[in-house]
matplotlib code that plots the C-alpha trace (Angstrom):
import matplotlib.pyplot as plt

x = [-74.4, -77.8, -76.3, -73.9, -76.7, -78.9, -75.9, -75.4, -79.1, -79.2, -76.0, -77.3, -80.6, -78.6, -76.6, -79.7, -81.2, -78.1, -78.5, -82.2, -81.5, -79.4, -81.6, -85.1, -86.9, -86.0, -87.5, -84.1, -84.9, -87.9, -85.8, -83.1, -85.9, -87.2, -83.7, -83.6, -87.0, -85.8, -82.6, -84.4, -86.9, -84.0, -82.2, -85.4, -87.0, -86.2, -82.4, -82.3, -84.1, -87.4, -85.8, -83.2, -85.8, -88.4, -85.6, -84.8, -88.5, -88.9, -85.9, -87.6, -90.8, -88.8, -87.0, -90.3, -91.7, -88.5, -88.7, -92.3, -91.6, -88.6, -90.5, -93.3, -91.0, -88.9, -92.0, -93.4, -90.2, -89.0, -92.4, -92.0, -94.7, -93.7, -94.4, -91.6, -89.0, -90.2, -90.4, -87.1, -85.5, -86.7, -85.5, -82.1, -81.8, -82.6, -80.2, -77.4, -77.3, -76.8, -76.7, -78.7, -81.7, -80.2, -79.7, -82.9, -84.8, -83.4, -83.9, -87.3, -88.8, -87.5, -88.9, -92.2, -92.6, -91.6, -94.2, -96.8, -96.1, -94.0, -91.2, -87.7, -86.5, -89.3, -88.8, -85.0, -85.8, -88.2, -85.5, -83.0, -85.6, -86.2, -82.4, -81.9, -84.8, -83.6, -80.0, -81.1, -83.5, -80.8, -78.2, -80.7, -81.8, -78.2, -77.5, -80.6, -79.5, -76.1, -77.8, -79.9, -76.6, -75.1, -78.2, -78.7, -75.3, -74.0, -77.1, -76.0, -72.4]
y = [167.4, 167.6, 169.1, 166.2, 163.7, 165.6, 165.7, 162.0, 161.3, 163.6, 162.1, 158.5, 159.4, 161.1, 157.9, 155.8, 158.3, 158.0, 154.2, 154.6, 156.7, 153.8, 151.0, 152.0, 149.9, 152.5, 156.0, 157.8, 161.5, 161.3, 159.4, 162.2, 164.8, 163.0, 163.0, 166.8, 167.2, 164.9, 166.8, 170.1, 168.8, 167.6, 171.0, 173.0, 174.2, 177.8, 177.0, 174.9, 177.6, 177.4, 178.6, 175.7, 173.2, 174.3, 174.4, 170.7, 169.8, 171.7, 169.8, 166.5, 167.5, 168.7, 165.3, 163.4, 165.7, 165.3, 161.6, 161.5, 163.9, 161.9, 158.7, 160.3, 162.1, 158.9, 156.9, 159.6, 160.5, 156.9, 155.3, 153.1, 151.8, 152.4, 148.9, 147.1, 149.5, 149.3, 145.5, 145.2, 147.6, 145.5, 142.3, 143.8, 145.0, 141.6, 139.7, 142.3, 144.7, 147.5, 149.0, 146.2, 148.4, 150.4, 147.4, 145.9, 149.0, 148.7, 145.0, 144.9, 147.7, 146.2, 142.7, 144.1, 146.0, 142.9, 140.9, 143.6, 143.0, 146.0, 145.7, 145.0, 148.5, 150.2, 147.8, 148.6, 152.3, 151.9, 150.1, 152.9, 155.4, 153.5, 153.3, 157.0, 157.9, 155.6, 157.0, 160.6, 160.3, 158.6, 161.3, 164.1, 162.5, 162.0, 165.7, 166.6, 164.5, 166.2, 169.6, 168.6, 167.9, 171.2, 173.0, 171.0, 170.0, 173.6, 174.2, 171.4, 172.3]
z = [-59.9, -61.5, -64.6, -65.0, -64.6, -67.1, -69.5, -69.2, -69.8, -72.8, -74.3, -73.8, -75.5, -78.3, -78.8, -78.9, -81.3, -83.6, -83.5, -84.2, -87.3, -88.8, -87.4, -88.7, -86.1, -83.4, -83.7, -83.5, -83.8, -81.4, -78.9, -79.0, -78.5, -75.5, -74.1, -74.4, -72.7, -69.8, -69.4, -69.4, -66.9, -64.7, -64.5, -64.8, -68.1, -67.3, -66.8, -70.0, -71.9, -73.8, -77.1, -77.3, -76.2, -78.8, -81.4, -80.6, -80.7, -84.0, -85.4, -84.4, -86.2, -89.2, -89.4, -89.4, -92.2, -94.3, -93.9, -95.0, -97.9, -99.0, -99.1, -101.0, -103.5, -104.0, -104.8, -107.0, -108.9, -109.4, -109.7, -106.6, -104.3, -100.6, -99.4, -101.2, -100.0, -96.4, -96.4, -98.1, -95.6, -92.7, -94.3, -95.1, -91.6, -90.2, -92.5, -93.0, -90.0, -89.5, -93.0, -94.8, -94.8, -97.7, -100.0, -98.7, -99.8, -103.3, -103.7, -101.9, -103.9, -107.2, -106.3, -105.1, -108.4, -110.4, -108.5, -109.3, -113.0, -113.8, -116.4, -115.2, -116.1, -114.1, -111.2, -111.1, -111.2, -108.3, -106.4, -107.0, -105.8, -102.6, -102.1, -102.7, -100.4, -97.6, -97.9, -98.1, -95.2, -93.0, -93.8, -93.0, -89.8, -88.7, -89.3, -87.3, -84.3, -84.5, -84.6, -81.5, -79.7, -80.8, -79.4, -76.2, -74.9, -74.2, -72.1, -69.7, -69.4]

ax = plt.figure().add_subplot(projection="3d")
ax.plot(x, y, z, "-o")
ax.set_aspect("equal")
plt.show()
C-alpha cells in the first residue's frame, strides 16, 4: 500500500515537473527531484536505493547546469543579452500560454537589443539565439524528467 502511495506521489510530482519545464515560472526538474526524494522517504531510502536516488538528484543538478550553460552560450554565440529573452519569455507565457515563452524569448530579446541601440540584424540574431536557447533547454529538461521517471518508477513497482 505504501508503494502505491509513493508511486502516486512520485508520478504527480513528475507531471508537475513536466508542466514546469514548459511553464518557466515553475521549477520543473527540481519539483520532479523532490517527488523522488519524497517517494524514497515514504518507502524507505534503503528500499528505494541510494544509487537511483542519487542518479535522479544528479540529473536535476545536470539539468540546472545545462540550462545555465545554454543561456550563457546562446547569449555569447548570438550576441544576446539575457534580460530581453527572459522578459520576453515571461510576457509570451502570460499572453500566449503554454508555449508563448518560445516566441516571447525571440521577440523580447530582439526588442531589448533594438532598445539598447543595436542594429536590426544583430537584434534579430539575438532573438534567434534566445529562441534556440529556450527551445534547446526545454527539450533537454523534458528528456531529463523522462529519465528521472525511467530511473525512479521501477523502484516503486
